[in-house]
C-alpha positions in Angstrom: -0.3 0.0 0.0 0.8 3.4 -0.8 3.0 6.1 2.0 -0.4 7.7 3.3 -3.2 5.8 1.5 -6.5 5.4 3.8 -7.8 1.8 4.2 -10.4 2.4 1.3 -8.8 4.7 -1.0 -8.7 3.0 -4.6 -5.7 -0.1 -4.6 -5.7 -0.6 -7.7 -4.2 3.0 -8.6 -6.8 3.3 -10.9 -6.5 7.4 -12.6 -10.1 8.2 -12.5 -9.1 11.0 -14.7 -8.8 8.4 -17.8 -12.6 8.2 -17.2 -13.8 9.0 -20.9 -15.8 6.9 -22.6 -20.0 7.9 -22.6 -21.1 4.8 -21.3 -25.4 3.5 -21.7 -26.3 0.7 -20.0 -29.3 -0.7 -21.8 -32.4 -3.1 -19.9 -36.0 -3.2 -19.3 -37.8 -0.4 -18.1 -41.5 0.8 -16.8 -43.4 2.5 -19.5 -46.6 4.0 -18.1 -48.8 4.9 -20.6 -50.6 7.6 -19.1 -53.8 5.5 -18.1 -53.0 3.3 -15.4 -51.2 0.7 -17.4 -47.8 0.6 -19.6 -45.4 -2.2 -21.2 -42.1 -3.1 -20.8 -39.8 -1.9 -23.3 -35.9 -1.3 -23.6 -33.8 1.6 -22.3 -31.8 2.8 -21.0 -31.0 1.9 -17.2 -27.2 3.7 -16.6 -25.8 6.7 -18.2 -22.0 6.7 -17.1 -18.8 7.4 -18.2 -15.8 5.0 -18.2 -12.4 4.1 -19.7 -12.3 1.2 -22.6 -8.9 -0.9 -22.1 -8.1 -3.8 -24.9 -7.9 -7.3 -23.9 -4.2 -8.3 -24.2 -3.6 -12.1 -24.6 -0.9 -11.8 -20.9 -4.2 -11.6 -19.3 -5.7 -14.7 -19.9 -6.2 -15.6 -15.9 -8.4 -12.7 -16.1 -10.3 -14.1 -18.9 -10.5 -17.3 -17.2 -11.8 -15.3 -14.3 -14.5 -14.2 -15.8 -15.7 -17.5 -17.5 -14.0 -16.7 -20.6 -12.2 -19.7 -22.3 -9.4 -18.0 -23.7 -9.1 -20.7 -27.0 -11.7 -19.8 -28.9 -11.8 -16.2 -28.4 -11.4 -13.0 -31.2 -9.6 -10.3 -29.1 -10.8 -7.6 -31.4 -14.0 -7.8 -30.3 -13.4 -7.6 -27.1 -12.5 -4.8 -24.1 -12.7 -4.3 -20.5 -14.2 -1.2 -20.0 -13.2 0.7 -16.1 -16.1 2.5 -14.6 -17.1 3.8 -10.5 -19.1 1.5 -9.1 -23.0 3.1 -7.8 -24.9 2.3 -5.2 -28.2 2.0 -6.8 -27.0 0.1 -10.1 -24.6 -3.1 -11.2 -24.3 -4.2 -14.5 -25.0 -7.9 -15.0 -24.3 -10.1 -17.5 -25.3 -10.3 -20.8 -26.7 -7.0 -20.0 -26.7 -4.5 -23.3 -24.1 -2.1 -23.0 -23.2 1.7 -25.5 -19.7 2.8 -26.0 -19.6 5.6 -27.6 -22.9 4.4 -29.6 -20.7 0.7 -30.4 -23.2 -2.2 -28.5 -21.6 -4.5 -26.8 -22.6 -7.4 -24.5 -21.6 -7.6 -20.8 -19.7 -10.3 -21.1 -18.0 -10.8 -16.7 -18.3 -8.5 -14.5 -15.0 -8.5 -11.6 -14.8 -5.7 -8.3 -11.5 -4.1 -8.4 -10.6 -3.1 -4.6 -11.9 -3.3 -1.4 -14.3 -1.5 -0.4 -15.1 -1.8 -4.2 -15.3 1.8 -5.7 -14.0 0.7 -9.9 -15.3 -2.1 -11.3 -14.1 -3.8 -14.6 -16.5 -5.6 -17.7 -15.7 -7.8 -20.0 -17.5 -6.6 -23.1 -17.9 -8.2 -26.1 -19.1 -6.7 -29.3 -22.1 -7.7 -30.6 -22.7 -8.2 -35.2 
């Protein structure tokens, strides 16, 4: 631990200034029709900023932790996204996410430190 660091600080040494990519998470949202009813539609659940990082071949152990088989992975369509953890929102596997307007699917979620302030998600590009 770095000298002078408090126990609850960012232990992953991730610089929050790198959170520059616009990220939108999509899920089922209830839309009221104004007459006492409504319908469930696909809508934006959370909009935030994050840092998009490419997956390297040296991170195979991280991919196995997230449940991805490295032998069948096309590394050009997978990205890590680092973002802040919110108290009322946590991304789920197979959730749709738009990163700078390009659609991806969440393939895994990994907390970065304890107590968690940042989370890292693995996203796969959807066709």
